N, C-alpha and C positions, 0 to 999 in steps of 0.2 A: 534491444527494445526495438520492437516492429515500427516501421515507418507508418507515419501518418498517411491512411488510405482515403477519409472521408473529407468531403468540406467539413473545414473546421466551424463555417458559421453554422451552420447545418446542426451539426455538433452541439453548438452553442444556444441554439433555439430549442435541442432538445431537450437539455435542463430547463429552461423556461417555461417550456409546456405546462407544466405541473401545477406552476404558480402564475399562471396567467392570468387571474381575478385579479391579485394582487400587484401585477405590472400592471393591470390595466386601470384599475382604480389611482396608482399612484400617477402616471402617466396622463391619467384625466385630468386629475387635480394640477398637474405642473403646468398644463395645456390651457386650462381655464385659469391660472395662474398669469398664465402668458398672455392670453386675451386681455385678461382688468390692466396687466401693462401696456398694453397697446391701445388701449383707450386713455393713458395717460395724458401724451403728449396731446392729443383732440382736448383733452378736457383743460392743459394748459393754454392751447389757441383760442378756444372760447372765454377764459380767463383774461387774456391781453385783449380779446377782441371787445369785451368788455368793459377795460381799463382804458382802452383807445376811443372807444362810443361814446362813454360817458354812461352807459348804464351801470346797472348794477351788478358788483363783481362778487357780493357772498353767496350765491346758490352756486356758480363756477367751484369756488375757494371750497365750499364744503363737499362737492362731488369728487375734486380733484384727493380731498383728504379722503375720504369712504375709499377712494379708487387705492390709494396708497396700502390702508390696513386692508381692505380686503384682498389684494394681491400678497401683502405678507404670509398674513393667515393663508390662506391657500397654499401657497408654496411650500410654508414649515408644513403642512398636512401631507402635501405629495411627496416630499423628501423624506419625512418619517417613514409612507407607507412603503418607498422603496430601498430604504436602507433595511426595515424591516425584511421583505420578499428577500431582498440581499444575503440577507443569515440564511432565511430557508433555503436559498438555493446551495449555499455552502454548505448547508449541513447533510440536505442530501445528495450532494455529489460524494462528500467525504463519509458517507454512510455505504454507498456503492464502492467507493474504492475500497474500504473497510471489506466489504462483505468479499469483494472479487478477490482481495489478498490471502484473505485467512481461508479461500476455496480453488485456490492456485495450486497446480498440479507441482508436486515435489520437485521433479525434475527443472520445471521453468524457475523455481526460487531459488536451487540449487543454482541455478546461473546468472541471478538476477544480483543486484545489490542491495541490501535491505537499505541502507542510509539512503540512496536515491530514492527507491520508493517510498520511505516515510516523508522524504522531501517533496513528493506528490502529493502526498495525503497532508500534510502542513501547510506550506509553502505556497504549492502551483491552485491550490483551492481558494487560498486566500485574494490570489489576483481575481479569480474567476467572479469573487463578488463582485468588484467593480465594472467586470465587462459584461457579469449579465444581467446588470440592472443600469445602473447609473449610467454606462457608459451607451447603450444602446438608446435607452431612454432621451440621454443627450441631444443621440443623434436623430430619432425620431422628432425631440419638440424642437430644438432646434431647424430641422429641416421645415417643418410646419408654424413656426414664429417668424421665421426668415421672410418664409412666404407669406405669411399674414403682413406684418412690413410693409414688404412691396408693393402690394397691392393698394395700402393705404398711400405708400411715397410715392405709388404710380398717378392718385387720387389730386396730389400737391403739384408735382411737375415732373415729365415725360423726361426731360432731358438730362435732369438733374438726376434720376432713375438711372438714364442708360450710363454715366459716370458711374454710379456705386455699384449696376452690373458686372461692366468690365473689369473694375476691382476686385468683385465678389469671385469671377471665374478665372483670374490670374491666381486666387489665394487657394481656391480648391485645387489649382493644377497642382502649385506646390505641393502642399499637403497630398495629397495621391502618392508624389512621386515617395514623400518620405517616409508614408505609411508601409509600406514594405519591405523599407531598412527598418525602421522600428521594430516591424513584427522578429524578422531574422534574428537581430542584437538580440530582442530580451529573450527569446525562444535559448539561445546559447548561456546567457545569463543564467537562466532557472537551470538548464544542463549541468552551470557549470554549479551553480546549489546544492546540485543533485552528488554530485562529485566529492562537495566538502563531506556533506553528510555520510556518503558511504566511506570516506577514509576515516572519518571520527568514528563510524560506527564498529567498522574493522578494529581499531586500535584501543577501543573502551571493551571492546567485547572480549579482547586478547588483552585485559591489563595488564595483570601479574604477568603474563611472558615480556610483555613491553618493558615492564621494570626489571623484571629479572635477567634480561639480556640487554641493560643501559640502551633503547631503544629508542627512547623520550625524544633525544633529537632530533633522530629520524623520523620520526612518527610527525614529528611537529612541522619542519621543511616540507614532509607533502602533504600535510594539512593547510601549510603558510601557502603552498603553491596553488593549492585547488580555491582557496581564499581570494589569491589576486587574480586568477583567471575570473572570478565570478567579479571582483572589483574594474578589472578590465573592461570586458562586456557590460557591465553596469555604466560606465563612463564614456561606453560610445553611445550610449542606448539615450542616456541623459543628454551628449550631446546632439541626437536628432530630434529628441523631445522639446529640446531650449530653443533649437533653427525653427520647430514647428509652431512651437510659440512666438519667438520673435517676429514670424513671417504674417501671423493674427496680427498682432499687435500692429506692427508697419502699415498691413492693410488697412485698418480701420484708421490711421492716421492720414496717410495717404490719400483715399476717401475723402475725409474729414478736410482738409486742405483745399482739395480739388471742388468739392462741392460748397465751400465757402467763397471761394473766388468767381468761381462761374455764377453761383446765386447772389451774391454782390453786384456782378456785373447786369443778371436779369433782374434785380430789384431795381436798380439803377435807370434801366433801359423802360422800368415799368411794365415787365413781363410778369411780376410776380411781385405776390405782397411781403412787407415784412414779418407779418405772424404765420403765413404760408413756412417762409423759408427756415424763421423759428422753428416750426414746428416738422421741418425736412429733418433739420438738425438734431433733433429731439428723436428720430427715429433714428438717425444716423448711430445716435450716442446709444440708443435701446438694440440697436445690430451688433454693436459691439458685445455682447453677451451670448448672443443666440454664435455671433461667429467664431468666439473664442469657446465655446461649449461645443459646436461643431467638429473644429479643430480638435481640441479636446477630447471628443469622445471616439474621434478616428485613431487618434494616437495612443489612445489608453486601451481602446477594443485591440491593438493587437498585441500589448501585452495580454489580454485574457484569451486571446485564441490561440497565442502560442500556449497557454495553462491546459487549454481544453487540448491540445493536438500532446501535448504528455499525459495529462490525466486520462484521453482515451487509448494510449498507447498500452497503459495499466487494463483497463477495461478489455481489452481485445485480447489480453494475454489467454491462452489455456488453462482452464479452470475445470475443476471437479464439477462432479452434478451428484449432491447426496441424495438428491431424489428420483437418481435417474429410475427407469422403468424396467422393472424386475419381476423375476418370479418370487413371489412370498411365501416367506418361508415359516414352518411351525415353531411353536416352541421349545428349545432345546431343551429336552430331558434326562438326553444320553451322552457321553463322552464321542467325540467322533475324532476320525483321524484325520492328517494331514500328508496330500500326496504333490509331489510334481513331477509331471509326467514330457520326457524331454526337453526340457528348459534351457532358452539359451536367451542372452539379453546383451545386447548392446546398447549405450548410453545414447550412440548418435552411429548415423547412418557409416561415417567413416573411420568410427572407432571399432578396434578390437573388440572379441565378443569377451565379455567379464563371466558369465555363464556362459558353458556349451555343453547342450545336449543332457543336462542334468536329470536323473530320474531319483526319487526318495522317497519312500512314505515312512511317518511319522505315526506311531503307535498310537491309538485312541488314549491310552492311560500309563501312568508313569513319570519319567521324568525324563526329557531330550537334552541332551548338551550339545550341540555344535562350536569345536573346542578346538582351536589351532591360531598360529600366525597371524597376523595381521594381510589381508590382501587375500584370504582362499576364500573372499564370496558370503561371510558367514551372517552376514549384516545385511546384504543384497537379499538372501535366502526369506529373511525375515521382514523386508520389505516390499516383496513381490506377496508374501503374504498379507500384506496391508492394503495391498494396492495403491499402493507408493509408487510401483513403477509396475508395467505389463510388461511382459514377456515378450521377447523379439520371436519368440515361436515356442510351442509347447502352453501348456497351461497346468495352473495352479488349484488341486482341489482342497476343500475344508467340508469335511464328513461326506465323500463323494459325489461332491457338487460343485461345478466349474464357480473358482471365486467371481467370475464374470455375469454369474448368474444372479449373484446375491444383490440384495440394494446396498449401496454402499455403505450408507449411517448405519446397515443393520447390523452389518459384518463388523464393521471397528467400531460398534457397540459392544458387541461381542468378544474384541482382542482388547488388552490391556496393551500399553506397546509404554515403553520408558525408553528413549533414545538413547544413544551415544553421550558420554560426556554426562550422565544423570544430572540435565537442566534444573534447574529449581525456580519455580516462579518468583519472582517481588512478593514478598508480603508473609504473613504467618503461616506454622504450619497447619492451622486449620483451614486456610486460604488452600493451601496444596493438598492436604487431603482430603477434601470435599468435593463430592459427586457435584454433578453439573446440577443435579436435581434436590441435592440433601438441603432438608429442612433447617435450621438456624436452631433449633432443639437439639437435634441429629448430629450437627456439628459441635455441640458443648458437653456431650457425653464422655467422651475421650480424645479431647484434644490434642493430646502427648507433649513431649519437650523435648529441644532440641539441646542438649546440653552446650552452655556456654555462650547463647543466646539468649535474646531479651523476649518477653511475649509480644513486643508492637512489631506492627512490619519490617522486616528485616531484609537487607540485601540477600542476594542468593548465595552467598558465603559468610558465616560469621564464624566457624568453630570447623574442626578437621573436616578433611575431605572428603572421609567416609558418611560424615554425618550428610551429606546429599543425598549418597546411596542408598539411607536407611530410610530415608525422606521418601523416594521415590519407590522404596520397595512397600513401605507400610501404604502407600498409595495402591500399588497392587493389591496389600491384602486387603483394604477394607475396601476395595471396589470388586473383589474378586468374581468372577462370573463364572459359565461352562468354559470357555478356551483361556485359561492361562499361559502366557507365553511372557520367559525371561531372557534377555537379549543381555549381553555384559561382555564388555574387552573384546568390541569388533574394531575396524581397521575405517578410521574417517576418513573423506577426501582431504589430501593434506593443502586444500587451498582454503580449509578455514583458519589454520593458522595457530592452533590451539593444541598444550602439551596436556595431558594426565597423566598425574601419578599412576601406576598400577594397584596400589596399596590403597589409596584412599579413595580407588573408585570404589572395591568390591566392600560390600557388608563383613563387617570383623566375623570370625571364626564362630564367637559366643552369640551371634544373633541368628546365622543360617538356622540352625536347627528350633529355632522361636517359631522360623518365618514356613518352616514345614509345617510344626506341630499346629499352628495356625492357618495353615493351610487343609491341615489334616482333619479340622476338627470342623472346618467350613460345610454348607451344604453342597460344595462343588467340588467334593469330596474325591470325584471320577475325573480329574481334570488330567488336561493333557499340559505338561508345562515345558516348555523349550528355553533352555540356558545358552548363550553364547559367551565362551569362555577362551581364553589365551593359553588355557594349561589343560594337563591331561590329567587332573586332580579329581574330579567331577565324577560321579557315579561307576564306581568300579565294580557296580555288580552286573554292567553289561556283558551279554551273551552273545550278539550278533555284531560281526565287523563286516563293514563295507569299504572296500581301498579306493581310492580314485588318484588319479594322478592329473592337477593340472585343471580340473574341474570337471573330469569325464570318469566314468565309474569305469574301475578293473575287476575287482573281486569282492567277494562274500565270504563271511564264515561265520564261527562260532565258538563262544569260549574264551575269548580274552578282549584283555583289554591294554595291550602294548602294542606299539606302532608295528606295521606291517616289516617284513623283513628286510635285512640288509639288503636283499636282493633289487627290494625295491630301489625304487628312485629316489636320493636324502633330497630336502630333511624332510622328516613327517608330521603329520600332526593331525588330530583327530577332530575334526569337521563335528560329527552328531554323537551324542550319545544317546540311548534312553534304557530303561529298565527292560532291556533285551534286546539292547538295539542301540549300534555306535556306527558312525561313519570316518573315515577316515581320509586325508587326503595326502598326496607327498608331490614333492618337488624339488630337482636336482640343486646342489650347489651352487648360490653364484643365479640363480634363475630369477628373473623377474615376475610379480604375480600380479593380474589386474585386478585392482576392488574399487569399487563405484568410479571408473573412471579415471583411475591415479595407477600409476605404475610405482613399484616400490620393491628392492632388494634388500631392505632391512625392515622386522617387524617393528611395529608402533602398539603400544599398550592405549585402548580405548577405554571408555564403558558405555555401555547399555543395558536396555533390558525392554523383552516384550511378553507380555501376557494374554491369554483368551480369559475373561470374565465370564459370573454369571448371575444368581441372585446378591444382593449384599449382605454383608457379616460385618460384625462387629467383634473381632478375636481380641483377646487379652491379651494385647501385647505389646511391652518394655520396649521404645525403639530406641531408645538413650544404650 
């Protein structure tokens, strides 16, 4: 995550600005309640003067009771407004984070820890609740209440006020020293909680792999270490917060003892009346609340500022703009080709090229299969079409138009993409197949079934692994549009730490003809369908062959569906195949192949699918 570059307090005020009216109303009520409480010692003084002077004390008694009730009611109203506004601030912060997270660039998300990001949405925003409202209001109202009390105490006795001012100055100095330490430790605590979330997300995301490899103890130990770090930092934070609280209590007690001694001497000397001393002591007791409130606001604000820093680090991550300005595109009525022109790609400047000078044109109609072992760059090519990444050099065209000139939202709306590992969202089959704007009635027309799974919301896997692939294939069919692409069995970065059975990733043989038949009956009959595979069994009718060695085009020919000649570098693989088009890539034995920033010398089987779409169809397909 980037380091915090902007002032935390300014960032915090930015979250408060849209809710300034609610904050002002709540703070105003709290301030008025404080003024009412300030009047209570004066009412007590008047009551004592009436008792000692032999005058009626009924009126001062009623006034004191009214002040007590009014102060309680006004304070309760102000507290409610502040708490309600705090919830609104947290809601806005979470919405902002959610919107940002879902628009992050794919490369940024690949380098991030999802568990840590989730902790920022849930835990850090909760810390923001108190800091954004209660702590700031405590600071403001505490300062005003202390100032009002000081003014009224000055009317009673300046000597005693000097004693109180000296003690308060000492308290503020100690609190300022502790505030920086509290903020630093709070930030470390929240970061440790984020690491704990990241560890658990990785373990639960690969739950079957953990079970299959007997890694429960190892993953448990890793999670325990992260939890222990959070506990250690939390104890340090508690130490400093408790020190600040003890300092506040000692300061008030010290001031009371000194005022009682000095005030008693002044009463004995006749320089101060008993009623004035009692009123001064009541103001001193009253000061205990605002002083504790001020110290608590300062210490609590440090936790909130640390949370704001972590939230802002996510907000400032590079994100996509789906509404970026680009040339409008006419409604697609004809199939289009996809072309790569001298495309090279590297994930980071210091990394080697993943793709090098790739020039490739995929015809507008027919089936195109990118076939080959992991690491050949098959899925990377499809990621470029979706603009998950942008080429380091060269450009990609869809329909003879640079994809950078397409509005991003429109480009992806025309392309259906089912990623590697064929993920299925938590929920029912209908939830997974429904289009974003599908009506409930249309969703009920062909709900489908996944054999072995109940109709209620289910986990991602409850039947054979191939069922997940059928779910995703069904989603491609029912959402089909002008540019369907299918990606299957690509090479995913090893950092994901997931394994997939190749046979369970692909739809069964009896399903494939049904899918092709449904596609043929759709209104997008002239679609460009691109499939990523690890085998050479796809589309034996290919007529054109382009040989490629380690990402570079070598030769082109026609009339073969077999690998390049033995004279070419070994091992061979089909990179792309179309009805009339096929691309081969080769590499030497034992050579490493770069894919998605990872280096591997042994192919690994993965699943995925990409498909460009058109007008919605409802084919009669039984995906079971």
